[in-house]
C-alpha positions in Angstrom: 20.2 4.6 -1.8 18.5 0.8 -2.2 17.6 -0.8 -5.0 14.7 -3.4 -5.6 14.7 -5.5 -8.4 11.5 -4.1 -10.6 8.4 -5.8 -11.3 6.5 -3.7 -13.9 3.0 -5.7 -13.3 0.9 -7.2 -10.3 -2.4 -9.6 -10.5 -3.1 -11.6 -7.4 -5.6 -12.0 -5.0 -5.0 -10.2 -1.7 -6.6 -10.4 2.1 -5.7 -8.9 5.3 -5.9 -9.6 8.7 -5.3 -7.7 12.0 -3.3 -9.8 13.7 -2.2 -9.4 17.8 1.5 -9.1 18.3 1.5 -11.7 20.8 -0.6 -13.8 18.7 1.6 -13.5 16.2 4.5 -14.1 17.2 3.6 -17.8 17.8 2.0 -17.8 14.8 5.3 -16.6 13.1 6.7 -19.9 14.3 5.2 -21.8 13.0 5.0 -19.9 9.3 8.2 -20.4 9.1 7.8 -24.3 8.0 6.6 -23.4 5.1 8.1 -20.2 4.0 11.1 -18.2 4.5 12.2 -14.0 4.5 12.2 -13.0 1.1 14.4 -11.3 -1.1 13.7 -8.3 0.6 12.5 -8.8 3.9 12.5 -5.7 6.2 11.9 -2.7 4.9 10.3 0.8 5.9 8.2 1.8 3.3 7.0 5.3 2.6 3.9 6.2 0.6 2.2 9.7 -0.9 -1.1 9.0 -1.9 -2.1 11.4 -4.7 -6.2 12.2 -5.1 -8.0 15.8 -5.8 -8.9 18.2 -3.4 -12.2 16.8 -2.4 -10.6 13.4 -2.2 -12.8 11.7 -4.6 -10.7 9.3 -5.7 -10.8 7.9 -2.2 -14.5 8.3 -2.0 -15.1 6.6 -5.2 -12.7 3.5 -4.2 -14.9 3.2 -0.7 -18.0 3.5 -2.7 -16.6 0.4 -5.2 -17.0 2.6 -7.9 -14.8 2.3 -11.2 -12.1 0.1 -10.8 -11.1 1.5 -6.9 -8.1 2.9 -7.8 -5.2 3.9 -6.1 -2.3 6.4 -7.1 0.4 6.4 -4.6 4.7 7.0 -4.6 6.1 4.5 -2.6 9.6 4.8 -1.2 11.9 1.9 0.4 14.5 4.1 2.2 14.5 4.5 5.9 15.4 8.2 5.4 14.2 9.1 1.9 15.8 11.9 -0.3 15.9 13.2 -3.7 18.6 10.1 -5.0 15.7 7.3 -3.7 14.6 5.3 -5.9 10.8 5.6 -6.2 7.8 4.2 -7.7 4.9 5.3 -8.8 2.1 2.6 -8.8 -1.8 2.7 -9.3 -3.8 -0.4 -7.6 -7.0 -0.8 -8.7 -9.5 -4.3 -8.5 -11.3 -6.4 -11.1 -13.7 -9.2 -10.0 -11.9 -9.0 -6.6 -8.1 -9.5 -8.0 -6.1 -7.1 -7.4 -4.2 -5.3 -9.5 -0.7 -3.1 -9.7 1.3 -1.2 -12.4 3.7 0.9 -11.7 7.4 2.3 -12.8 10.9 3.6 -11.1 12.2 7.1 -11.0 12.8 9.3 -8.5 10.3 11.4 -5.8 11.4 14.6 -7.8 10.2 12.9 -11.0 7.2 11.4 -9.6 6.1 14.8 -8.2 6.6 16.9 -10.5 4.6 14.3 -13.3 1.6 13.8 -11.2 0.8 17.3 -10.2 2.0 19.3 -13.6 2.2 16.8 -16.5 6.2 17.2 -16.5 7.7 13.5 -18.0 11.2 13.5 -17.8 13.3 10.0 -18.9 12.1 7.5 -16.5 7.7 7.9 -16.9 7.6 5.8 -20.0 5.6 3.2 -18.8 2.7 3.5 -21.0 0.4 1.4 -18.9 0.9 3.3 -15.9 0.9 7.0 -17.7 -2.2 6.1 -20.2 -4.4 5.1 -16.9 -2.8 8.3 -15.3 -4.5 9.9 -17.8 -7.5 8.1 -17.4 -7.9 9.1 -13.7 -6.8 12.8 -14.3 -9.8 13.4 -16.7 -11.8 12.1 -13.7 -10.6 14.0 -10.8 -9.1 17.2 -12.7 -5.5 17.8 -11.1 -4.2 14.8 -8.7 -1.5 16.0 -5.8 -0.1 14.6 -2.7 -2.8 14.4 0.2 -2.0 11.8 2.2 1.5 10.0 3.8 1.9 6.8 5.5 4.2 4.9 7.3 5.1 1.3 8.5 7.9 -0.9 9.0 7.3 -4.2 6.8 8.1 -7.8 7.4 8.0 -9.7 3.8 8.1 -14.0 3.2 7.9 -15.9 0.6 6.1 -20.4 0.2 9.4 -22.1 0.4 7.6 -24.4 -2.3 6.1 -22.0 -4.2 7.5 -18.7 -4.3 4.4 -16.3 -5.5 2.7 -16.6 -2.0 3.4 -13.9 0.1 2.7 -12.9 3.2 3.8 -9.1 4.4 3.1 -7.8 8.0 3.3 -4.4 9.0 3.8 -2.2 12.0 4.2 1.6 13.3 2.3 2.8 11.1 1.9 6.7 11.0 -0.4 9.0 8.8 -0.7 12.8 8.2 -2.7 15.0 5.7 -0.7 18.3 6.5 3.3 18.3 5.4 2.0 15.2 2.7 6.3 15.9 1.6 9.1 12.8 2.2 11.1 15.4 2.8 9.6 16.2 6.4 10.0 13.3 7.7 8.4 10.1 10.0 6.0 11.9 12.0 2.1 11.2 12.2 -0.8 10.2 13.9 -1.2 6.0 14.7 -3.0 4.4 11.8 -3.7 1.3 13.6 -3.5 -0.4 17.4 0.7 0.4 18.2 -0.1 -3.5 19.7 -1.3 -4.7 16.2 -0.3 -5.7 12.8 -1.8 -6.0 9.6 -0.7 -9.3 7.8 -1.8 -9.5 4.1 -1.2 -12.8 2.3 -0.7 -12.3 -1.8 -1.2 -15.5 -4.3 -1.9 -16.1 -7.8 -5.4 -17.9 -6.8 -5.8 -19.5 -3.5 -4.4 -20.1 0.1 -2.7 -23.5 0.2 -4.4 -26.2 2.9 -1.9 -25.5 5.3 -2.2 -21.4 5.5 -6.0 -22.0 5.8 -5.1 -24.5 9.3 -2.8 -22.0 10.2 -5.6 -18.9 10.4 -7.8 -21.5 11.6 -5.9 -22.8 14.5 -5.0 -19.1 15.6 -8.5 -17.7 14.8 -8.0 -15.1 12.9 -9.9 -14.2 10.0 -10.1 -12.2 7.1 -11.1 -8.5 7.6 -11.1 -5.3 5.2 -8.7 -2.5 5.7 -7.8 0.0 3.1 -4.4 1.9 4.3 -5.5 5.1 3.2 -9.5 4.7 3.3 -8.6 4.5 6.8 -6.5 6.9 7.0 -8.5 9.5 5.1 -11.7 9.2 7.7 -9.4 9.4 10.6 -8.2 12.5 8.9 -11.6 13.7 8.4 -12.8 12.8 11.6 -9.7 14.7 13.8 -10.4 18.1 12.1 -14.2 17.9 12.8 -15.2 16.4 9.4 -17.9 14.3 8.2 -15.9 10.6 8.2 -17.0 8.7 5.0 -18.9 6.3 6.1 -17.4 2.4 7.2 -13.8 3.5 4.9 -12.6 0.3 4.8 -11.8 -1.4 1.3 
């Protein structure tokens, strides 16, 4: 079982960029002049997003209501099992700052807690549990509604280790069989010839990073993995997609 060192709370500015893989190969060579591989440089990430039956939480997030919250379980094992380390995470935004709260548990314990309210000895973080209670009051019963998978490469700054760049590729989603034990499969969430690059900084981008973005003409874009998966799932099922499902 792969075990990650746990940071429980995050506060940072995040910006996303959709980059052609061929362009990123060139960019990566220059990034490495200023950055090194993160502690967990390569990972396979499985996410289960929780919502109510009507997808009320993601619709509110798209509409920029409340704190644009998302609740998810994240697992970093290549082949998740009931013994995998699992993170229950609640994400929200305040004044364009991304906040994330999480606790460490197992897939079974997380599912029992989110769906049934049954908490074992791992469900102890008061920040996470109190925020989840607020969301339950607002949305009612929440359950697994979306599976999203991708492969990630992570970098951190040589001088300022709080500067992080993550690159996600091979993104898959599905809104049926939303269970980590069902395996890795689904529809493409993004053109397989592109990657999502995300820059995470405490305050502002360093000058060298701004210069690289300008050199390769890479512009910031809004892209919510869950928001876009929801839109695509609605379209594939013949439903009306929520307009401009990006956050």
